[in-house]
C-alpha positions as CSV (number, residue, x, y, z in Angstrom):
1,M,-2.2,30.0,70.6
2,M,-1.4,28.7,73.8
3,R,-2.2,32.0,75.3
4,I,-5.6,31.6,73.5
5,M,-6.0,27.9,75.4
6,I,-5.0,29.0,78.6
7,V,-7.8,31.8,78.7
8,L,-10.2,29.2,77.3
9,S,-9.7,26.9,79.9
10,A,-9.5,29.0,82.7
11,T,-12.6,31.0,81.7
12,V,-14.5,28.2,80.2
13,F,-13.4,24.4,81.2
14,A,-11.9,24.9,84.8
15,V,-14.7,26.1,86.4
16,D,-14.1,26.8,90.1
17,G,-16.5,25.7,92.9
18,I,-18.7,23.1,90.9
19,D,-20.8,21.0,92.9
20,T,-20.5,17.4,92.2
21,A,-24.1,16.9,91.8
22,A,-24.6,19.6,89.2
23,A,-21.4,18.7,86.9
24,M,-21.8,17.5,83.5
25,P,-22.0,13.6,83.4
26,P,-18.8,11.6,82.9
27,E,-18.2,10.9,79.7
28,N,-18.9,7.1,80.1
29,L,-22.7,7.7,81.3
30,I,-22.8,10.1,78.0
31,S,-21.6,7.6,75.8
32,E,-24.0,5.1,77.6
33,A,-26.9,7.3,77.1
34,V,-26.4,8.2,73.6
35,D,-26.3,4.5,72.8
36,A,-29.3,3.5,74.3
37,S,-31.0,7.0,72.2
38,P,-33.7,6.0,69.7
39,M,-31.7,7.4,66.8
40,V,-28.7,5.1,67.7
41,A,-30.8,2.0,68.3
42,V,-31.9,2.2,64.7
43,A,-28.3,2.2,63.5
44,R,-27.8,-0.7,65.9
45,T,-30.6,-2.8,64.4
46,D,-29.5,-1.9,61.0
47,L,-25.9,-3.4,62.1
48,E,-27.5,-6.6,63.2
49,R,-29.1,-6.6,59.7
50,A,-25.9,-6.4,58.0
51,Q,-24.6,-9.8,60.2
52,A,-27.3,-11.5,58.6
53,T,-27.1,-10.3,55.5
54,A,-23.2,-11.2,55.7
55,R,-24.2,-14.4,56.9
56,R,-26.5,-14.9,54.1
57,L,-23.7,-13.9,51.5
58,R,-21.2,-16.3,52.6
59,V,-23.5,-19.1,52.6
60,G,-25.3,-17.9,49.2
61,D,-28.2,-19.0,47.4
62,Y,-26.9,-22.6,47.2
63,E,-29.0,-24.8,48.5
64,V,-29.6,-28.5,48.2
65,Q,-33.1,-29.1,46.2
66,L,-35.0,-32.4,46.7
67,S,-37.3,-32.9,44.1
68,G,-39.9,-36.2,44.0
69,A,-42.6,-37.6,41.9
70,G,-45.3,-40.4,42.2
71,G,-48.2,-41.8,40.2
72,R,-49.5,-44.9,38.8
73,R,-49.4,-46.0,35.3
74,T,-51.8,-47.4,33.3
75,V,-50.8,-50.5,30.6
76,D,-53.5,-51.4,28.1
77,S,-52.5,-54.9,26.9
78,P,-55.0,-56.8,24.6
79,I,-54.2,-60.0,26.2
80,S,-53.5,-59.3,29.7
81,G,-56.2,-56.5,29.6
82,D,-55.2,-52.9,31.9
83,T,-52.4,-53.5,34.4
84,E,-51.4,-50.9,36.9
85,F,-48.3,-50.0,38.2
86,T,-47.2,-48.0,41.1
87,E,-44.3,-45.7,39.9
88,W,-41.9,-42.9,41.7
89,N,-39.1,-40.9,41.4
90,A,-36.7,-38.7,43.4
91,G,-33.8,-36.6,42.8
92,L,-31.3,-34.8,44.8
93,S,-29.7,-31.7,43.3
94,R,-27.5,-28.4,44.3
95,T,-26.0,-25.2,42.1
96,I,-22.4,-25.0,42.4
97,R,-20.9,-21.9,42.7
98,L,-18.2,-21.1,40.1
99,P,-14.5,-20.6,41.5
100,G,-14.2,-16.8,42.3
101,K,-17.7,-16.4,43.1
102,R,-17.1,-17.8,46.7
103,S,-14.5,-15.6,47.6
104,I,-15.8,-12.5,46.1
105,D,-19.2,-13.2,48.2
106,K,-17.1,-13.6,51.3
107,D,-15.6,-9.8,50.4
108,L,-19.0,-8.7,49.7
109,A,-19.9,-10.2,53.3
110,S,-16.9,-8.4,54.8
111,L,-18.0,-5.1,53.2
112,E,-21.6,-5.1,54.4
113,I,-20.6,-5.2,57.9
114,E,-18.1,-2.5,57.7
115,K,-20.5,-0.5,55.7
116,A,-22.9,-1.1,58.6
117,T,-20.3,-0.3,61.1
118,A,-19.2,3.1,59.5
119,A,-23.1,4.1,59.4
120,F,-23.4,3.2,63.0
121,S,-20.5,5.7,63.9
122,R,-22.2,8.3,61.4
123,V,-25.3,8.1,63.2
124,R,-23.4,8.1,66.7
125,Q,-21.4,10.7,65.8
126,Q,-24.6,12.9,64.8
127,A,-26.3,12.1,68.1
128,L,-23.1,13.3,70.2
129,L,-23.4,16.5,67.9
130,E,-27.0,16.6,68.9
131,F,-26.1,16.3,72.4
132,V,-23.5,18.6,72.2
133,S,-26.2,21.3,70.7
134,L,-29.1,20.2,73.5
135,W,-26.7,20.7,76.1
136,T,-24.9,24.1,75.2
137,D,-28.5,25.2,74.6
138,W,-29.4,24.4,78.1
139,R,-25.9,26.2,79.4
140,R,-26.3,29.2,77.3
141,A,-30.3,29.5,78.8
142,S,-29.0,28.9,82.3
143,E,-26.1,31.2,82.3
144,A,-28.0,34.0,80.7
145,A,-30.5,33.4,83.2
146,A,-28.3,33.5,86.2
147,T,-26.4,36.6,85.1
148,A,-29.7,38.3,84.4
149,L,-30.5,37.5,87.7
150,R,-27.7,38.7,89.4
151,L,-27.9,42.0,87.7
152,A,-31.1,42.5,88.4
153,D,-30.5,41.8,92.2
154,D,-27.7,44.5,91.7
155,A,-29.7,47.1,90.2
156,Q,-32.5,46.4,92.8
157,M,-30.1,46.6,95.6
158,L,-28.6,50.0,94.2
159,A,-32.4,51.4,93.8
160,D,-33.0,50.6,97.5
161,R,-30.0,52.8,98.5
162,E,-31.1,55.6,96.2
163,T,-34.4,55.7,97.8
164,E,-32.8,56.2,101.1
165,A,-30.9,59.0,99.4
166,V,-34.2,60.2,98.3
167,A,-35.8,60.4,101.7
168,L,-32.9,62.4,102.8
169,G,-33.4,64.5,99.7
170,A,-29.9,63.6,98.6
171,S,-31.0,62.3,95.0
172,R,-34.1,62.5,92.5
173,Q,-36.8,59.8,92.5
174,I,-36.2,59.8,88.8
175,Y,-32.7,57.9,89.2
176,V,-35.1,55.0,91.5
177,D,-37.5,54.7,88.8
178,Q,-34.9,54.3,86.2
179,L,-33.0,51.7,88.2
180,R,-36.4,49.8,89.1
181,A,-37.3,49.6,85.3
182,E,-33.6,48.3,84.5
183,A,-34.3,46.1,87.4
184,G,-37.8,44.6,86.0
185,L,-36.4,44.3,82.6
186,L,-33.8,42.3,83.9
187,L,-36.0,40.1,85.8
188,L,-38.2,39.4,82.9
189,E,-35.1,38.5,80.8
190,A,-34.0,36.0,83.9
191,N,-37.2,34.7,83.6
192,Q,-37.6,34.1,80.1
193,R,-34.2,32.5,80.0
194,G,-34.8,30.2,83.0
195,V,-38.3,28.9,80.6
196,E,-35.8,28.6,77.8
197,A,-33.0,27.0,80.2
198,E,-36.0,24.3,81.5
199,N,-37.5,23.9,77.5
200,A,-34.0,23.2,76.7
201,K,-33.5,20.5,79.5
202,A,-36.5,18.5,78.7
203,D,-35.8,18.6,75.1
204,L,-32.1,17.0,75.9
205,A,-34.0,14.4,78.4
206,A,-36.5,13.4,75.7
207,T,-34.0,12.9,73.3
208,F,-31.7,10.9,75.6
209,P,-34.0,9.4,78.0
210,D,-31.6,7.2,79.7
211,L,-28.9,10.0,80.7
212,V,-29.5,11.4,84.5
213,L,-29.2,15.1,83.9
214,P,-27.9,17.1,87.0
215,E,-29.8,20.0,88.5
216,K,-28.3,22.5,86.5
217,A,-25.7,22.5,83.3
218,T,-22.1,23.2,84.1
219,A,-18.9,23.4,81.9
220,F,-17.0,20.4,80.5
221,Q,-13.9,20.3,82.0
222,W,-10.7,19.6,80.0
223,D,-7.0,20.8,80.6
224,D,-4.6,23.0,78.6
225,A,-2.8,20.1,76.8
226,Q,-6.3,18.5,75.8
227,L,-7.4,21.7,74.1
228,A,-4.1,22.3,72.4
229,S,-4.1,18.6,71.3
230,L,-7.9,19.3,70.1
231,M,-6.6,22.2,67.7
232,E,-3.1,20.9,66.6
233,T,-4.3,17.1,65.8
234,D,-6.1,16.3,62.3
235,A,-9.3,14.0,62.4
236,R,-9.3,10.9,61.8
237,E,-11.3,9.9,58.8
238,F,-14.9,11.1,59.4
239,A,-17.1,8.2,60.1
240,S,-19.5,9.3,56.6
241,V,-16.0,9.2,54.4
242,R,-15.4,5.8,56.1
243,E,-19.1,4.3,55.1
244,A,-18.7,6.2,51.7
245,R,-15.5,4.8,51.0
246,F,-16.9,1.2,52.0
247,A,-20.2,1.6,50.0
248,F,-17.6,2.3,47.2
249,E,-15.9,-1.0,47.4
250,Q,-19.2,-2.8,47.9
251,T,-20.3,-1.4,44.7
252,K,-17.2,-2.5,43.2
253,T,-16.9,-5.9,44.2
254,K,-20.8,-6.2,43.5
255,A,-20.1,-5.3,39.8
256,R,-17.1,-7.7,39.5
257,R,-19.5,-10.0,40.8
258,A,-22.0,-9.0,38.0
259,R,-19.8,-9.8,35.5
260,L,-19.2,-13.2,36.5
261,N,-22.4,-14.0,37.0
262,R,-22.7,-13.5,33.3
263,L,-21.0,-17.3,33.3
264,P,-24.2,-19.0,35.0
265,D,-23.7,-21.7,38.1
266,P,-24.5,-25.1,36.9
267,T,-26.6,-27.3,38.5
268,L,-25.4,-30.8,39.2
269,G,-28.0,-33.5,40.8
270,V,-28.5,-37.5,40.6
271,Q,-32.3,-38.5,40.3
272,F,-33.3,-42.2,40.8
273,S,-36.4,-43.8,39.4
274,N,-38.7,-46.8,39.8
275,E,-41.2,-47.8,37.2
276,F,-43.5,-50.6,36.3
277,A,-43.7,-51.4,40.1
278,G,-39.7,-51.9,40.1
279,N,-39.6,-53.9,37.1
280,E,-37.4,-50.9,35.8
281,T,-35.3,-49.1,37.7
282,S,-32.6,-45.9,37.0
283,L,-29.7,-44.1,38.4
284,M,-28.8,-41.1,36.7
285,A,-26.8,-38.2,36.7
286,T,-28.2,-34.5,35.8
287,V,-26.7,-31.6,35.2
288,S,-28.4,-28.1,33.7
289,I,-26.8,-24.7,32.8
290,P,-28.9,-21.5,32.6
291,I,-28.2,-20.4,29.2
292,G,-26.9,-16.4,30.0
293,G,-29.4,-13.4,28.3
294,R,-28.8,-9.7,27.9
295,A,-30.5,-9.2,31.5
296,R,-27.5,-10.6,32.9
297,G,-25.2,-8.3,30.6
298,G,-27.7,-5.6,31.8
299,A,-27.2,-6.5,34.9
300,A,-23.1,-5.9,34.6
301,A,-23.4,-2.7,32.8
302,E,-25.8,-1.3,35.8
303,A,-23.8,-2.5,38.7
304,Q,-20.4,-0.8,36.9
305,S,-22.5,2.5,36.8
306,M,-23.6,1.9,40.3
307,A,-19.5,2.0,41.3
308,A,-19.1,5.1,39.0
309,T,-21.4,6.7,41.1
310,A,-20.3,5.6,44.1
311,A,-17.0,6.8,43.6
312,V,-18.2,10.5,42.7
313,K,-20.4,10.4,46.3
314,L,-16.9,9.6,47.9
315,R,-14.8,12.1,46.4
316,A,-17.9,14.6,47.6
317,M,-18.1,12.9,50.8
318,E,-14.2,13.6,51.5
319,I,-14.6,17.5,50.4
320,D,-17.3,17.8,52.6
321,A,-15.6,16.3,55.4
322,A,-12.6,18.6,55.0
323,R,-14.6,21.4,54.7
324,R,-16.4,20.5,57.8
325,L,-13.5,19.8,59.6
326,D,-11.8,23.4,58.9
327,Q,-15.0,24.9,59.8
328,A,-14.8,23.4,63.0
329,K,-11.4,24.6,63.6
330,R,-11.8,28.0,62.4
331,A,-15.0,28.5,64.4
332,A,-13.0,26.8,67.9
333,K,-10.4,29.4,67.0
334,A,-12.7,32.1,66.3
335,A,-14.6,31.5,69.7
336,A,-11.6,31.1,71.8
337,M,-10.4,34.8,70.4
338,N,-13.8,36.3,70.9
339,L,-13.7,34.7,74.7
340,E,-10.7,36.2,75.4
341,T,-12.0,40.0,74.1
342,A,-15.3,39.6,75.7
343,E,-13.4,38.5,79.2
344,Q,-11.1,41.7,78.8
345,A,-14.2,43.9,78.1
346,V,-15.9,42.7,81.2
347,V,-12.9,42.9,83.4
348,R,-12.6,46.9,82.2
349,A,-16.3,46.9,82.5
350,R,-16.4,45.8,86.2
351,D,-13.1,48.0,87.0
352,A,-14.9,51.4,85.5
353,M,-18.2,50.1,87.8
354,A,-16.3,50.0,90.6
355,R,-14.3,53.2,90.2
356,L,-17.7,54.9,89.5
357,Q,-19.4,53.2,92.7
358,E,-16.8,54.4,94.8
359,G,-16.9,58.0,93.3
360,Y,-20.7,58.1,93.7
361,S,-20.2,57.0,97.3
362,I,-18.0,60.1,98.2
363,G,-20.4,62.4,96.0
364,A,-17.9,62.5,93.2
365,V,-19.8,60.9,90.4
366,N,-23.9,61.5,90.0
367,L,-26.1,58.7,89.4
368,S,-26.7,59.1,85.7
369,D,-23.0,58.4,84.9
370,L,-23.1,55.3,87.2
371,I,-26.4,53.9,85.5
372,S,-25.0,54.3,82.0
373,T,-21.9,52.3,83.1
374,R,-23.9,50.0,84.6
375,R,-25.7,49.5,81.1
376,T,-22.5,48.9,79.5
377,L,-21.6,46.6,82.0
378,T,-24.8,44.6,81.7
379,R,-24.3,44.5,77.9
380,T,-20.8,42.8,78.0
381,E,-21.9,40.4,81.1
382,Q,-24.4,39.2,78.6
383,A,-22.3,39.3,75.6
384,L,-19.5,36.9,77.7
385,V,-22.2,34.5,78.2
386,D,-23.2,34.2,74.2
387,Y,-18.9,33.8,74.0
388,R,-18.3,31.4,76.8
389,I,-20.9,28.9,75.6
390,A,-20.0,29.3,71.7
391,A,-16.6,28.4,72.4
392,E,-17.6,25.3,74.8
393,S,-19.7,24.5,71.8
394,A,-17.0,24.7,69.5
395,F,-14.5,22.9,71.1
396,L,-17.1,19.9,72.0
397,K,-18.1,19.6,68.7
398,L,-14.7,19.8,67.7
399,A,-13.6,16.9,70.1
400,V,-16.8,14.8,68.5
401,L,-15.7,15.2,65.0
402,N,-12.1,14.5,66.2
403,E,-13.8,11.5,67.8
404,V,-12.1,12.0,71.1
405,F,-15.2,12.9,73.4
406,A,-18.0,10.2,74.7
407,N,-15.9,7.7,72.3
408,Q,-16.7,4.2,71.9
409,T,-16.0,1.8,69.2
410,P,-19.2,0.4,67.3
411,G,-18.2,-3.4,68.0
412,S,-18.7,-2.5,72.0
413,A,-22.1,-1.2,71.5
414,G,-24.6,-3.8,72.2
């Protein structure tokens, strides 16, 4: 495995002669751009909503209520006739949370924030995976365009040399036509891949508008130790699993709260009344208790069912996370081995091409063999691009899943 890591870092991530202006943006800038992207901004607003919800849960719907009434009383007396009095009353009441409910509400408040934080991490991870996908799309198209253009230039140069040989009667025009046709096809491919590269770059800029993109896409650079550690270390609990776990804990806690709600909270109050224009006054304490019915029992049963559903979802999410991690590791290992094989194939194809060119220069090899070998070299060079970018993509995705690429704790995001 270490040999594969060394080959991978030498051929993919440690690119010689990279212009600083063309290098991949630093991880901190990628992190900032991801946090500023629309998809993460939406998750951040939901985190702010969760914090407001938590404040409401801690306080509860237990506000002081002020009541009052006033009016005129008319007393019809046969002796004194009609007499009118101004009367009024005022009251102050508050529902009292029964013991146990306050602590559960505090637990629900904490779980609301923890679940939203996990959801933020999940969305942010999805945004990073989107970044990796778009970046490697740009990388793939750019590398393919550059490779096709280089091969087209080589074919054109060989055609020019062969044209001189035709003028001297030392070659045939059919060979020149074949080489120019090959160069033309490669140039068309380079142009097409160039358009794809520009489209991928535009998609990347639109998805992450705050990211300052380099002039061209280059490989992300990791050393051998980082790559080996990435393959050997198990991922942390996925953000999606954390979110499902907090959702399960939240539904369990809500079920406990619903069971407690079957015993209603009492409302205590004090009421002062002034009657017969102050001739009669009263000060009374009041208490009212709602009578629980089938609705409260149904709510408790509903909450218990939701907790059971959340438990099943949590288990499904754990299985899915383990599957995704295993797939990512297998993809990275396979990509590394495929890249090594492709590198060896290109080396052999280049050696064969060099020997044939040397033989052709002294007349020991005919041009048809040289053209056939060039086509083999073209295919292997183009395949190398695909396998190189596949390896980059696989390891970047694995790094995102392990939360070691452009990582930032949710609490520091906005």
